C-alpha positions as CSV (number, residue, x, y, z in Angstrom):
1,X,33.1,-7.0,75.2
2,X,29.8,-9.2,73.9
3,X,28.9,-11.3,71.6
4,X,25.4,-11.6,70.8
5,X,22.8,-14.0,68.8
6,X,19.3,-13.6,66.9
7,X,16.3,-15.1,67.9
8,X,16.6,-17.1,64.3
9,X,20.4,-18.1,65.6
10,X,19.3,-19.4,69.0
11,X,16.4,-21.5,67.7
12,X,18.5,-23.2,65.5
13,X,21.2,-23.7,67.9
14,X,18.7,-24.8,70.6
15,X,16.9,-27.4,68.2
16,X,20.3,-29.0,67.2
17,X,21.1,-29.3,70.8
18,X,18.0,-30.9,71.9
19,X,18.7,-33.4,69.0
20,X,21.9,-34.1,70.2
21,X,21.0,-34.6,73.7
22,X,24.0,-32.8,75.5
23,X,26.4,-29.8,75.4
24,X,27.1,-26.6,77.3
25,X,26.4,-24.9,74.4
26,X,28.0,-23.7,71.0
27,X,31.7,-22.3,70.6
28,X,32.3,-19.5,68.0
29,X,36.0,-18.7,67.2
30,X,38.3,-17.8,64.5
31,X,41.4,-19.8,63.0
32,X,43.7,-18.9,60.2
33,X,42.6,-20.0,56.9
34,X,41.6,-18.6,53.5
35,X,42.5,-15.9,51.0
36,X,42.0,-13.2,53.7
37,X,43.3,-14.6,56.7
38,X,40.8,-15.8,59.1
39,X,37.7,-18.1,59.0
40,X,34.9,-18.5,61.4
41,X,34.7,-22.0,63.5
42,X,31.4,-23.0,65.1
43,X,31.1,-26.4,67.0
44,X,29.1,-27.5,70.1
45,X,31.1,-27.4,73.3
46,X,30.5,-30.1,75.9
47,X,33.3,-28.9,78.3
48,X,33.8,-25.0,79.0
49,X,37.7,-24.5,79.7
50,X,38.4,-21.9,82.7
51,X,39.9,-19.4,80.3
52,X,36.4,-19.4,78.1
53,X,34.1,-16.5,78.0
54,X,30.4,-17.2,78.0
55,X,27.9,-15.3,76.6
56,X,23.9,-15.8,76.8
57,X,21.6,-15.6,74.1
58,X,17.9,-16.0,73.6
59,X,16.4,-19.1,74.8
60,X,19.8,-19.6,77.1
61,X,21.7,-20.6,74.8
62,X,25.5,-20.1,75.6
63,X,28.1,-18.9,73.3
64,X,31.4,-19.9,74.4
65,X,34.7,-18.4,72.9
66,X,38.0,-18.3,74.0
67,X,40.2,-15.2,74.6
68,X,42.0,-15.3,71.6
69,X,39.1,-15.2,69.2
70,X,37.2,-12.8,71.2
71,X,39.7,-10.2,70.2
72,X,38.5,-10.6,66.5
73,X,34.8,-11.2,67.3
74,X,33.8,-8.4,70.0
75,X,30.7,-7.0,69.0
76,X,29.8,-9.9,66.6
77,X,26.1,-10.6,66.1
78,X,25.5,-14.3,65.2
79,X,22.4,-14.8,62.9
80,X,21.0,-17.5,61.1
81,X,19.7,-16.8,57.6
82,X,17.7,-18.5,54.5
83,X,18.0,-17.2,51.2
84,X,16.2,-19.0,49.0
85,X,17.3,-22.8,49.2
86,X,20.5,-21.8,50.7
87,X,20.5,-21.5,54.6
88,X,23.2,-20.9,57.2
89,X,24.8,-18.7,59.8
90,X,25.8,-15.2,58.9
91,X,28.1,-13.2,60.9
92,X,27.7,-9.5,61.5
93,X,31.1,-8.6,62.9
94,X,31.9,-4.8,63.1
95,X,35.9,-5.7,63.1
96,X,35.9,-7.1,59.5
97,X,37.9,-4.9,57.5
98,X,37.8,-7.0,54.1
99,X,36.1,-10.3,53.1
100,X,37.2,-12.6,50.2
101,X,35.0,-12.8,47.1
102,X,33.9,-16.5,48.1
103,X,32.7,-15.3,51.6
104,X,34.9,-17.9,53.7
105,X,37.5,-15.7,55.1
106,X,38.0,-12.3,56.5
107,X,40.7,-9.8,57.7
108,X,40.4,-7.4,60.4
């Protein structure tokens, strides 16, 4: 099982963690939501739980994932993209079977 992060995503997270001044990494998870069933959740994490899985990305950025979310995220690559005036994280998840039209949720 593995979760990866592009250099662009790692740079973005590292920059915000530096501004924040503390933290163990970024938590990637899923929650039930949206029209397709699941949505991605990203948040800074200060305390890692015993059951969490930790993956190291570029620049030693830690990606923290709980065991339940890992089932849906195995093989996912986290990217940060800029398209015109818009920028944000992109999840390249090989487990996704369909996504909603608005891009807010997915199904496996």
